[in-house]
Backbone as a ProteinNet text record, in pm:
[ID]
protein_1_A
[PRIMARY]
XXXXXXXXXXXXXXXXXXXXXXXXXXXXXXXXXXXXXXXXXXXXXXXXXXXXXXXXXXXXXXXXXXXXXXXXXXXXXXXXXXXXXXXXXXXXXXXXXXXXXXXXXXXXXXXXXXXXXXXXXXXXXXXXXXXXXXX
[TERTIARY]
1968.8	2107.7	2174.8	2242	2311.3	2431.7	2463.9	2569.6	2708.6	2723.8	2855.7	2892	2804.4	2829	2808.4	2906.1	2894.9	2794.4	2730.2	2648.2	2744.3	2712.7	2796.4	2723.5	2788.7	2728.8	2814.7	2747.7	2810.9	2782.8	2887.5	2872.9	2908.4	2815.1	2833.2	2796.3	2866.7	2842.1	2795.6	2663.9	2616.9	2628.9	2648.8	2650.8	2787	2788.4	2913.7	2961.3	2891.9	2929.8	3073.7	3158.6	3298.8	3336.8	3240.1	3269.7	3233.1	3333.1	3304.3	3354.6	3384.6	3432.3	3330.5	3203.1	3098.8	3081.2	3085.6	3071.8	3187.8	3308.3	3425.3	3417	3368.7	3352.6	3250.9	3138.7	3038.1	3091.2	3169.6	3228.5	3313.6	3390.6	3474	3386.5	3280.9	3190.7	3121.8	3078.9	3016.3	3116.1	3239.8	3343.2	3366.8	3373.2	3393.3	3274.6	3156.7	3037.2	3030.7	3134.4	3141.4	3088.1	3061.8	3012.1	3129.3	3106.1	3202.7	3162.5	3256	3224.3	3298.4	3226.3	3286	3251.2	3353.3	3331.1	3362.3	3265.7	3280.9	3356.8	3373.3	3439.8	3341.4	3395.3	3315.6	3264.4	3163.7	3111.8	3065.4	2981.5	2928.7	2793.9	2773.5	2641.8	2555.8	2424.9	2340.2	2377.8	2410.3	2447.8	2574.3	2672.3	2796.8	2769.2	2684.7	2652.2	2582.2	2485	2409.2	2497.9	2585.3	2677.5	2768.1	2814.8	2896.8	2815.5	2691.9	2605.1	2585.7	2568.1	2549.5	2677	2789.2	2917	2957.1	2927	2969.9	2867.4	2752.7	2645.8	2609	2582.4	2557.3	2423.6	2421.3	2299	2235.9	2321.3	2278.8	2352.1	2280.5	2343.2	2314.7	2421.7	2410.8	2451.9	2360.3	2385.1	2401.3	2497.6	2522	2516.5	2439.2	2427.8	2425.5	2512.2	2514.9	2479.5	2462.6	2452.3	2311.5	2211	2073.8	2024	2096.7	2055.7	1987.2	1958.5	1903.2	1767.8	1686.7	1553	1559.9	1669.6	1689.2	1768.7	1883.5	1977.3	1928	1870.9	1829.2	1720.6	1609.8	1508.4	1561.7	1653.5	1710.4	1790.3	1865.6	1939	1841.4	1734.2	1632.8	1572.6	1538	1478.6	1573.2	1699.8	1796.4	1821.3	1823.6	1837.5	1722.6	1601.4	1483.7	1493.6	1539.9	1555	1653.7	1753.9	1856.1	1815.5	1694.5	1648.9	1702.8	1751.4	1808.7	1713	1584.9	1485.1	1487.9	1569.4	1581.7	1702.2	1772.2	1883.1	1825.5	1866.7	1821.3	1892.1	1815.7	1873.9	1846.1	1953.8	1943	2017.1	1979	2040.9	2073	2160	2195.8	2257.1	2284.7	2341.8	2249.1	2254.3	2170.9	2043.8	1941.4	1815.8	1702.2	1632.8	1521.4	1415.3	1362.7	1261.1	1141.8	1106.8	992.7	1015.7	1140.9	1172.2	1167.9	1176.1	1188.9	1069.3	944	831.5	835.5	872.1	878.3	991.9	1104.1	1216	1177.9	1106.9	1062.6	960.2	871.5	774.3	845.3	959.9	1037.9	1119.4	1120.4	1188.7	1311.4	1345	1455.4	1401.9	1466.9	1413.7	1418.6	1526.3	1538.5	1637.8	1617.8	1707.7	1762.7	1893.5	1960.4	2027.1	1985.8	2040.1	2159.6	2216.1	2330.5	2294.5	2386.5	2364.7	2298.8	2257.8	2200.5	2308.4	2280.7	2381.3	2416	2545.6	2587.6	2536.5	2524.3	2471.7	2328.5	2252.7	2115.4	2114.8	2208.4	2217.9	2256	2357.5	2402.4	2288.2	2217.7	2107.7	1996	1962.9	1859.2	1897.3	2020.9	2066.8	2058.3	2108	2107	1966.1	1871.9	1733.1	1658.3	1699	1619	1683.8	1806.6	1872.7	1803.4	1806.7	1743.9	1812.5	1743.6	1803.4	1826.5	1929.2	1960.3	1975.9	1954.2	1976.4	2123.5
7409.9	7447	7427.8	7527.9	7514.8	7423.8	7352.6	7253.2	7314.3	7440.9	7502.6	7563	7555.2	7611.4	7505.4	7495.7	7399.1	7447.8	7353.3	7385	7430.9	7544.1	7593.2	7568.1	7494.8	7458.7	7510.2	7570.1	7611	7499.8	7445.8	7344.8	7414	7414.2	7493	7414.5	7447.6	7389.9	7502.1	7521.9	7628.8	7590.4	7690.3	7667.7	7627	7573.4	7543.2	7400.2	7323.9	7186	7182.2	7101.2	7096.3	6977.5	6902.1	6781.7	6807.1	6799.1	6829.7	6723.4	6606.3	6500.9	6471.1	6458.1	6429.1	6541.5	6666.2	6781.3	6785.7	6758.5	6758.5	6644.6	6530.7	6417.6	6452.5	6510.3	6549.1	6657.1	6749.6	6852.1	6785.6	6685.8	6613.9	6538.6	6474.9	6400	6494.3	6610.9	6708.4	6754.5	6777.9	6818.7	6708.9	6585.5	6472.6	6455.4	6503.4	6496	6614.2	6697.6	6807.6	6940.2	6949.3	7074.6	7159.6	7289.7	7380.8	7394.2	7366.2	7359.5	7468.2	7534.8	7627.6	7574.3	7532.6	7485.2	7600.4	7639	7757	7730.6	7604	7573.5	7565.7	7546.5	7527.5	7659.5	7644.5	7752.9	7874.6	7850.1	7957.3	8004.7	8135.4	8190.7	8186.2	8191.1	8198.5	8317.5	8430.6	8549.9	8525.4	8458	8427.1	8334.4	8235.1	8138.7	8208.9	8292.2	8361.7	8462.4	8529.2	8623.2	8549	8431.4	8350.5	8310.5	8267.6	8229.3	8347	8465.3	8585.2	8618.5	8621	8655.7	8555.2	8429.4	8322.6	8293.2	8360.1	8334.9	8186.5	8135.9	7993.1	7948.8	7824.6	7759.6	7678.9	7629.5	7537.3	7573.9	7562	7568.8	7435.9	7365.4	7239.6	7262.1	7236	7258.1	7125	7118.8	6997.4	7029.2	6950.8	6973	6840.5	6831.8	6714.2	6750.1	6878.1	6923.5	6958.6	6933.1	6955.9	7098	7181.7	7321.4	7345.9	7239.5	7249.7	7321	7309.4	7369.9	7522.6	7577.5	7721.8	7759.9	7697.3	7742.3	7718.3	7603.9	7575.7	7673.4	7690.2	7787.6	7930.6	7964.4	8099.7	8125.8	8027.7	8043.2	8065.5	7987.2	8003.7	8143.7	8188.3	8320.9	8431.4	8422.4	8524	8520.5	8400.6	8390	8463.9	8444	8509.7	8661.4	8706	8850.6	8913.1	8837.3	8886.4	8865	8814.2	8790.7	8662.6	8572.6	8446	8329.4	8354.6	8251	8137.1	8148.7	8037.5	7948.5	7976.4	7891.2	7767.2	7650.6	7523.3	7502.1	7475.7	7449.8	7304.8	7231.7	7093.5	7081.8	6982.9	6964.5	6819.7	6800.8	6665.8	6665.2	6544.6	6527	6443.3	6469.7	6396.9	6478.9	6445.6	6520	6420.9	6436.8	6345.7	6351.4	6234.6	6226.4	6317.7	6334	6418.4	6565.6	6607.9	6747.2	6776.2	6673.3	6693	6766.1	6730.2	6803.6	6953.7	6991.6	7133.7	7203.5	7135.7	7194.1	7214.1	7116.7	7130.4	7243.3	7255	7363.9	7499.2	7504.1	7627.7	7657.9	7564.3	7592.1	7508	7413.9	7322.7	7216.7	7201.8	7113.9	6966.9	6925.6	6785	6772.6	6668	6634.5	6494.6	6481.3	6353.3	6309.6	6192.7	6142.5	6052.3	6006.2	5915	5791.5	5749.9	5630.7	5655.3	5779.1	5810	5790.2	5714.3	5698.6	5834.9	5861.3	5991.8	6016.8	5913.6	5930.4	5984.9	5946.8	5996	6146.1	6192	6334.4	6413.7	6366.2	6432.5	6438.6	6329	6323.5	6420.3	6426.2	6518.7	6662.3	6698.6	6835	6862.2	6770.2	6792.8	6805.9	6731.4	6736.1	6860.4	6915.4	7021.4	7159.2	7169.1	7298.5	7390.8	7519.9	7617	7615.8	7662.1	7676.6	7824.4	7852	7991.7	8004.1	8123.9	8150.9	8178.5
-86.3	-75.3	-210.2	-255.7	-382.6	-366.2	-472.3	-463	-456.4	-498.7	-496.8	-361.5	-265.2	-133	-25.6	62.5	171.8	276.7	342.5	459.2	568.9	631.8	741.6	873.2	962.6	1091	1205.9	1303	1427.9	1528.5	1588.1	1693.6	1824.3	1920.3	2041.8	2167.2	2274.8	2406.7	2499.7	2512.1	2600.2	2747.4	2830.7	2974.5	3025.6	3145.7	3214.7	3196	3113.4	3085.7	3033.6	3096.9	3058.7	2973	2925.5	2846.7	2701	2613.4	2473.2	2375.8	2424.7	2335	2225.5	2263.3	2165	2064.6	2112	2021.8	1923.3	1972.1	1883.1	1781.4	1824.9	1733.4	1624.1	1663.5	1564.2	1470.4	1521.8	1435.2	1327.1	1364.5	1267.1	1166.7	1214.8	1126.8	1028	1075.4	985.3	878.9	918.3	822.2	718.8	765.4	673.4	578.9	620.9	536.3	439.2	439.1	343.9	394.7	523.8	580.6	629	631.7	692.7	839.2	930.3	1072.7	1150.1	1237.6	1332.6	1471	1546.9	1684.3	1778.3	1858.5	1943.9	2072.8	2110.2	2236	2350.8	2468.3	2589.6	2646.4	2730.8	2814.9	2736.5	2637.9	2554	2606.4	2603.3	2635.8	2509	2523.1	2404.3	2315.5	2378.3	2302.2	2219.5	2277.4	2205.8	2087.1	2108.7	2002.8	1886.7	1918.8	1815.2	1742.3	1813.4	1748.3	1650.1	1688.6	1597.4	1474.8	1496.2	1383.7	1288	1344.4	1263	1185	1254.2	1189.9	1083.5	1107.6	1017	907.2	911.4	814.8	814.2	933.3	953.4	896.9	851.8	807.6	920.7	1010.6	1116.2	1245.2	1358.1	1489.8	1557.9	1594.6	1667.6	1812	1903.7	2046.5	2117.8	2207.1	2283.1	2431.6	2505.3	2649.4	2724	2822.4	2909.6	3053.3	3079.3	3218.2	3263.6	3179.8	3222	3205.6	3134.9	3117.8	2983.3	2912.3	2777.2	2772.1	2875.3	2873	2876.9	2924.9	2918.1	2793.4	2775.6	2672.4	2529.8	2500	2362.5	2316.2	2393.4	2350.9	2346.1	2435	2436.5	2308	2261.4	2135.7	2020.5	2015.5	1910	1917.2	2037.5	2056.2	2006.5	2040.9	1999.3	1849	1791.5	1645.6	1576.9	1626.9	1568.3	1583.5	1701.3	1724.4	1626	1584.8	1491	1344.7	1322.5	1186.2	1125.7	1208.4	1162.1	1185.7	1162.4	1190.2	1089.5	984.1	889.9	920.5	1029	1070.5	1138.9	1092.6	1150.1	1283.8	1389.1	1521.8	1558.1	1588.7	1634.7	1767.1	1844.1	1974.6	2000.1	2096.3	2135.2	2273.3	2319.6	2452.3	2537.8	2666.5	2761.9	2783.7	2706.8	2709.4	2737.1	2849.2	2877.7	2768	2734.2	2628.3	2656.4	2782.5	2818.8	2785	2770.8	2739.7	2589.8	2508.1	2363.2	2302.2	2334.3	2273.1	2302.7	2424.1	2458.7	2383.3	2367	2291.9	2145.3	2089.6	1950.3	1936.5	2033.1	2032.4	2037.7	2104.6	2116.5	1990.6	1894.7	1769	1739.4	1827.5	1799	1702.9	1588.2	1483.4	1521.9	1588.3	1626.6	1741.2	1821.2	1931.3	1904.5	1916.1	1893.8	2023.6	2071.6	2196.3	2175.5	2286.7	2278.5	2196.1	2113.5	2032.8	1898.7	1871.4	1740.4	1634.7	1530.5	1424.7	1364.5	1351.1	1300.6	1159.5	1080.4	944.8	949.1	1050.5	1066	1094	1175.1	1207.6	1082.1	1010.7	887.8	787	769.2	672.4	711.2	841.2	887.1	851.7	879.1	849.8	700.5	619.3	474.5	419.4	475.7	427	475.6	589.6	652.9	652.1	604.5	602.4	501.7	530.1	439.2	303.6	205.1	73.2	47.3	-28.2	-62.7	-212	-260.1	-401.5	-427.6
[MASK]
+++++++++++++++++++++++++++++++++++++++++++++++++++++++++++++++++++++++++++++++++++++++++++++++++++++++++++++++++++++++++++++++++++++++

């Protein structure tokens, strides 16, 4: 990543989950870490999230799920990103995700899953180390 350009991250809440306090908190933390943040709001479809990533020229998509729909929505977002030629966009997830689901999510293309209690500095550092580089 060039130093003259901020990392752009889309923070999204896929599905019908109505709780976004954690997503909003992370959006603020990412902004304070020098990233450009676009928060999509609640009840986003995978198609809406990917369209936002495309329009915003996103480097990262951060997905948050508390409602147990992560096994469908997270891989679907990755699949749609690839279909749109955005396979270099880093996808990370968080929320209430059973540990047993994490290997399958990673196999589907989610770079990392962050559960409750993960230090926010760890999330920021992971993104900074793993985001794509551009010319």
